[in-house]
Structure formats: structure tokens, C-alpha cells
N, C-alpha and C positions, 0 to 999 in steps of 0.2 A: 450691332450681332445678336446681345443678347436677344431684343426684342426678334428678332428672325427664328431665333432656338426656343423661344420660350414654351410653344406649344408640347413640345416632346422632349423638352429639358429634362425633367426627370425620368421618364420611361429611359432615354439612355444613361442617364447617370446608374440606374438602377441593373441595366445591362453590362454596362462597362465594370461595373463594379461587383458582379456576381450576388447582388442585393446586399452586399455589406454596407453600402454608406449610408443604410438605417440606423445601424446598429451605432456608425461612428457618430452620428448627432445626437442621437441617445445619448450617449457617453460625454458628448459636448454640454448638453444642459441640465447633466446629472452636476457636471463640474461646477457650473453656477454655483452652486448649494440655494438655489432658490428654494424658497418657503411656500406654501399656499398664502396667497394673497400678494404675494410679493411681487415686485414689475420687473421688468426686461427689455432693453429694446436687441431688436437681430438687425444687426448693420450689413447692407448689400445682401436681402434675405432674400432674393429671388422669386423662386415659385412657395416659398414658406414652409417647408419642408420642418427646420429646425426652430423656425418662429412658434409651428403649431408643438413641437415638443416644449418648448417652455411656456407655452401657455397652459399645456397637459399639467404641470408640475405647478404651475403658479397657481390655477385651481382658483379662477375670481380675481385675481390680481390683475394690473394692468400689463400688458405685451404687447409692444409694437414692432411691427417691421417696414424698415427703412427699404428704399432699393433706389436706383434711377433710370428703371427700366418702365414703361408704362406696362408693357404686355407681358413682361413678369408678374408684375403688381395684378394685371388683369387674373392672371391663372391665381397666384394667391389668392385674392380675394373670391373667384369660385369654387376651389378649393378647400378653404376654411374660412366660411363663414361665420361670424360672431371675432372676430381678431383684426384689431386695428392697423391696414396697412397704409404707407403714404410713399410719395416719391420726394426722395430728398438727395442731399450730395455728403457724403460718408466721409467728407473732408472738412463739412462747415455744420455740422448736425443742429437740426433745430430744435435744439432743449438747454433748457436753464441746467448748470453743474448741478450736481449730485440728483439726477431727476428718477433713475434706477437704482435697484439693486444689482444690477449686470448687465453688463453688454456682450455680445455676441458677434461673430463673423465667420462663415464657415465658406472656407474657398472663395474667399472674396478679397484677400489683402494683395496676394501681389497683381492684382487690376488695377489697385487704386495708382493714381496718378504720385502719390506723395505717402508711403503708407506709415511712414512713422508722424503724419499728422495723423492719418486715420485712428492710427493706435493713442495718440494723445487725446480726441476726441471722446472717443470712449472712456477711457479714463477721467475724460473733464465731467462725461455727464452721466456716469455707474462707478459703485465703489467695487466693483469686481467685475474684468474683465476675461474670455475665455474667446482662443483662436482655432479655430479646427482647419489646417491646411496643408496643400501638399508638401515636404520636402523635399531638398534633391536626391537624387535616387544613389542609396550606399554603393561602396565600391564591393566589386564581388560580383556572384553568381545572381544574387538577387535584383543586384542595384541592375547589372545589365541586361537582364530580360526583362526589369520596367521599363527603363531607357528603348528597349524593343517597340515593347507594347505601347508605349505614350508614340512614337515618332511613327508607327506602322498602323498596329488594328486602333487604335481610338481616333483617328480619322477616318479610316475606313466604315467602323461601324456606325460610330457618330454621325457621318455623312451621310450614309442611306439611310439609316433610321429617322434623321430631321429631315433630309432634304437640302443638305445646307456642307456641304464638304468642306468648304474655306473657314468657317467657322472653326470646325473642330480641327481642322491642320493648325487655326492660330493657336488655340489652346493645347495642341500638342509640340508646337515650337517655343511656346514660353518655358518650354523644361529647362531651358539653362537660366531663366529667370527666377526657378526655386531658389528656398534659402537653405541652408545647413541650419538642425538646431541651435547650434551657437549661435549662428546669425539671428535668427529669429528671436532670441532671448537678448541679445543686445540691441535688437531695436525695439524691444518692447522697455530695456530698463532707458533708453536713451528717451523714452515718450513718458515716462515718469512713472511705469508701472513697477510696483514693488513686491519683494518675495515672489520673483517669477519664477513658472516650474515650466517641467516641457515633459510630455509623456509623448513616447513615441508609437504607434500602431500601427496594423497592417504591414510587419516586417520591416517597419521604418523607415514604409514612402509616405507615411501619413503621419502629421505629430497634432497634439493636444498642449496649444502655450496658454496658461493661466496666469494672473497675478492679482494687487490688489490696487486702490488707489494709493 
């Protein structure tokens, strides 16, 4: 599915988020605490937008993007020449312990077959982890409007632009699998993260989770 929508994935995200997705990724990159010359791994990197933000901060350090979709990686390599991108499994990262200063994952945690294993792998290979993810729609007017948007507008617009409505129907149908902030923090703790912190973004519809090894 991700191979099929890779070519227009970034365009769809920008339109559906009214351009705010770039700001979320910049916030996630800053949350890593990376310094010039530092190292970072971007798990489930997709087209490499967060990977590129990490590389901008690391300035000469090693930054790697990893994904399981060859077509997504083709887009990432085309758009972000000079950054290392590899095909790999988020549940079995091909790196030694403590290989990186930080590891990130943006909007990919809910797609992992075993999210806790994915979080464990991130903290195994890096000293700090950062997760950018959608959270379960909050109760009230905002949550109701957001759920309606996910159920109706997302598959309609995403399908029209990408040419693959089924893919965006799948993405909207996963709304019921979104975790609450408390559930995300509990998962990170079970995966061995320390000093876990959650920051709500976008009126509580997106969350930034961070922790240390």
C-alpha cells in the first residue's frame, strides 16, 4: 500500500494538514536534542522529510533513514540526496546497541505489528527516542470534528490526489487504533524508555512522545 501511494504521499500530507505537518516534524527533530556532528536514526522514514530535518540539525553527523517500502525510499533518495537511506525492519533494526544519539519515528508507530518491540529497538540502538504520532481524538467538539475529518475528508481528498482511495480508506479506518497519550506513555515505559514525556500538538490530535535509554 505504501509503495502505491509513495509518489504523492508528501503532497497529500501537506494538503490534508494545511501545511502544518512540516512544523510538527521540525518540532520532533528539535526534541531529539541533536547537536552538530551528532547521529540519528529515523525509523519508518517514508519519503524522508523528518530524516532531512535531523540531517539539517546534525550538520555533518551520521543520519540514517530506514523504511520497509522500496518506493518510499526511492522518493526519499531522490528528494534528499546525500542522506543514507536503507530498507529494513523496524522490529529488528540492523544496528548495534547505542549506535545513535537519537532515534525517531513519525506517524509510523501505529503501523508496526508490535509497537512495543519497535519502541524497544529504538531505545536499544539510541540514547534518546522521539515519537510523533496521531492520538485518539479527544472528547468534545474538536474530537468530533477531527473524527469526521478522518472518516470522510481524508479518504476523499487523499484518494483523489493519490489515485488510490483504498489506501486512504485504510488510513482513516485505523482511527480506532490510535492510542491515548496515557497509553503511549505506558507503551514507552514497558519498552524500557526512561523519563517519558508527552506533549500534545494540534489541539490534542497529534502527540510528541520522548524518552531516554
